Every structure is written in C-alpha cells, then in structure tokens.
N, CA, C and O of each residue as an XYZ file, in Angstrom:
228
protein
N      19.561    -50.315     15.990
C      18.972    -49.205     15.367
C      18.272    -49.491     14.498
O      18.471    -50.516     13.845
N      17.064    -48.503     14.206
C      16.256    -49.091     12.985
C      17.113    -49.093     11.846
O      18.173    -48.466     11.824
N      16.486    -50.098     10.460
C      17.691    -49.398      8.936
C      16.544    -48.669      8.700
O      16.532    -49.491      7.785
N      15.350    -47.816      8.559
C      15.721    -46.720      8.059
C      15.875    -45.470      9.075
O      15.122    -45.138      9.990
N      16.942    -44.948      8.684
C      17.115    -44.130      9.865
C      17.062    -42.433      9.230
O      17.600    -41.973      8.223
N      16.364    -41.894     10.058
C      16.116    -40.109      9.741
C      17.358    -39.152      9.890
O      18.203    -38.915     10.753
N      17.013    -38.671      8.473
C      18.274    -37.652      8.029
C      19.243    -37.098      9.319
O      20.464    -37.170      9.463
N      17.953    -36.386     10.393
C      18.774    -35.940     11.161
C      19.920    -36.467     11.901
O      20.942    -35.841     12.179
N      19.483    -38.417     12.370
C      20.740    -38.642     12.742
C      21.399    -39.203     12.082
O      22.214    -39.935     12.644
N      21.397    -39.163     10.766
C      22.416    -39.449      9.890
C      23.032    -38.455      9.479
O      23.456    -38.753      8.362
N      23.315    -37.476      9.732
C      24.122    -36.593      9.721
C      24.776    -36.451     11.169
O      25.899    -36.002     11.395
N      23.943    -36.877     12.015
C      24.778    -36.514     12.869
C      25.221    -37.752     13.212
O      25.413    -37.636     14.422
N      25.550    -39.048     12.857
C      26.421    -39.724     12.936
C      27.385    -39.891     12.211
O      28.415    -40.499     12.500
N      26.987    -39.089     10.697
C      28.526    -38.888      9.965
C      29.129    -37.507     10.457
O      29.823    -36.953      9.605
N      28.994    -36.818     11.711
C      30.220    -36.254     12.221
C      31.164    -37.087     13.285
O      32.384    -37.254     13.271
N      30.446    -37.419     13.949
C      30.815    -38.428     14.883
C      31.914    -39.056     13.955
O      33.113    -38.810     14.087
N      31.434    -39.818     13.086
C      32.344    -40.556     12.501
C      33.543    -40.178     11.948
O      34.472    -40.927     11.648
N      33.455    -38.372     11.761
C      34.114    -37.932     10.902
C      35.596    -36.967     12.095
O      36.615    -36.310     11.886
N      34.692    -37.541     13.475
C      35.759    -36.575     14.055
C      36.507    -37.945     15.208
O      37.173    -37.723     16.219
N      36.311    -38.655     14.915
C      36.905    -40.011     15.179
C      38.290    -40.410     14.200
O      39.335    -40.779     14.735
N      38.199    -40.331     13.246
C      38.970    -40.051     12.254
C      40.654    -39.745     12.350
O      40.889    -38.588     12.698
N      41.838    -40.576     12.105
C      43.094    -39.940     12.455
C      43.706    -38.321     11.657
O      43.309    -38.095     10.514
N      44.312    -37.663     12.097
C      44.607    -36.387     12.120
C      45.737    -36.606     10.280
O      46.573    -37.486     10.074
N      45.348    -35.574      9.375
C      46.203    -35.832      8.287
C      47.800    -36.198      8.700
O      48.303    -35.968      9.800
N      48.540    -36.891      7.426
C      49.843    -37.202      7.732
C      50.670    -36.126      8.011
O      51.735    -36.264      8.612
N      50.214    -34.975      7.580
C      50.803    -33.421      6.713
C      51.312    -32.866      8.198
O      52.419    -32.332      8.271
N      50.167    -33.058      9.811
C      50.439    -32.399     10.427
C      51.314    -32.642     11.344
O      51.623    -31.653     12.009
N      51.908    -33.780     11.659
C      52.917    -34.221     12.468
C      54.004    -33.398     11.671
O      53.949    -32.196     11.932
N      54.851    -33.709     10.881
C      56.286    -32.722     10.850
C      55.690    -30.886     10.727
O      56.592    -30.068     10.544
N      54.314    -30.369     10.824
C      53.983    -29.481     11.255
C      54.346    -29.198     12.234
O      55.256    -28.396     12.446
N      53.522    -29.979     13.293
C      53.437    -29.917     15.016
C      54.521    -29.715     15.321
O      54.930    -28.569     15.510
N      55.608    -31.261     15.506
C      56.645    -31.932     15.882
C      57.678    -31.557     15.275
O      58.475    -30.976     16.012
N      57.946    -31.646     14.346
C      59.170    -31.484     13.275
C      59.223    -32.314     12.428
O      58.291    -33.118     12.434
N      60.262    -32.477     11.394
C      60.502    -33.901     10.209
C      60.762    -34.561     10.820
O      60.561    -35.702     10.405
N      61.519    -34.428     12.532
C      62.531    -36.123     12.281
C      61.371    -37.297     13.321
O      61.624    -38.481     13.545
N      59.975    -36.447     13.866
C      59.709    -37.016     14.332
C      58.622    -38.021     13.691
O      57.972    -37.893     12.654
N      58.636    -39.172     14.743
C      57.497    -40.017     14.344
C      56.749    -40.190     15.303
O      57.267    -40.166     16.419
N      55.444    -40.397     15.193
C      54.379    -39.759     15.594
C      52.905    -40.094     15.358
O      52.497    -39.286     14.523
N      52.046    -40.827     15.680
C      50.791    -41.718     15.182
C      50.494    -40.625     15.406
O      50.773    -39.857     16.327
N      49.492    -40.491     13.929
C      48.550    -39.488     13.656
C      47.314    -39.512     14.478
O      46.482    -38.616     14.340
N      47.117    -40.605     15.434
C      45.575    -40.908     15.656
C      45.732    -39.733     17.246
O      44.802    -39.422     17.991
N      47.428    -39.230     17.385
C      47.609    -38.415     19.245
C      46.893    -36.784     18.506
O      46.710    -35.919     19.362
N      46.664    -36.540     17.620
C      46.363    -35.188     17.200
C      44.572    -35.633     17.061
O      43.796    -34.698     16.865
N      44.322    -36.261     17.110
C      42.816    -36.293     16.899
C      42.238    -35.799     18.519
O      42.437    -36.345     19.604
N      41.512    -34.642     18.203
C      40.699    -34.295     19.191
C      39.558    -35.324     20.285
O      39.525    -35.655     21.470
N      38.892    -35.500     19.288
C      37.983    -36.623     19.982
C      38.217    -38.678     19.457
O      37.963    -39.177     18.361
N      38.694    -39.301     20.565
C      38.908    -40.591     20.603
C      37.651    -41.319     20.854
O      37.573    -41.836     21.968
N      36.800    -41.447     20.175
C      35.746    -42.774     20.540
C      35.979    -44.179     19.702
O      36.791    -44.152     18.777
N      35.369    -45.251     19.969
C      35.165    -46.602     19.527
C      33.673    -46.650     19.573
O      32.960    -46.050     20.378
N      33.153    -47.728     18.253
C      32.297    -48.019     18.548
C      31.712    -48.942     19.465
O      30.548    -48.919     19.865
N      32.761    -49.896     19.819
C      32.096    -50.460     20.852
C      32.685    -50.112     22.257
O      32.252    -50.655     23.273
N      33.737    -49.140     22.277
C      33.828    -48.836     23.775
C      32.940    -47.629     24.327
O      32.413    -47.706     25.437
N      32.824    -46.724     23.659
C      32.067    -45.518     24.118
C      31.118    -45.225     22.531
O      31.270    -45.129     21.313
N      29.638    -45.161     24.091
C      28.383    -45.289     22.755
C      28.225    -43.311     22.989
O      28.661    -42.362     23.639
N      27.326    -43.673     21.970
C      26.721    -41.799     21.629
C      25.450    -41.441     22.009
O      24.831    -42.380     22.510
N      24.948    -40.574     21.953
C      23.484    -40.097     22.190
C      22.882    -39.889     21.036
O      21.853    -39.214     21.076
N      23.279    -40.323     19.928
C      22.542    -40.065     18.461
C      21.377    -41.601     18.619
O      20.578    -41.864     17.720
C-alpha cells in the first residue's frame, strides 16, 4: 500500500478498524446477566483480522 494514502481510503480503513474491536464490557451483563463470563468479542458483529481476511479498501 502507498505511503501517502488518500483521505477516502483512510476513512474506510478507520471504519473497518472500529468494526473489529471488542464490544464494551458493560454489554455482557446487560445481554446475558451478571453471572455470565463471556468474552466481549462474541458480541462483535464483524470479526476480521489483518492477516486472515483482506478488505477491498
């Protein structure tokens, strides 16, 4: 990828980076109850890794 990126490409990459983050910690007790111990990554809709799955950006 080029060193100097166009602003539209950077905005797309920023959005994709936000989608792969874990869900906030307070969503676990809200959805499953206070006694459950579940990883916050299970509530993330888009699971993508920079090695496994490439983007069209």
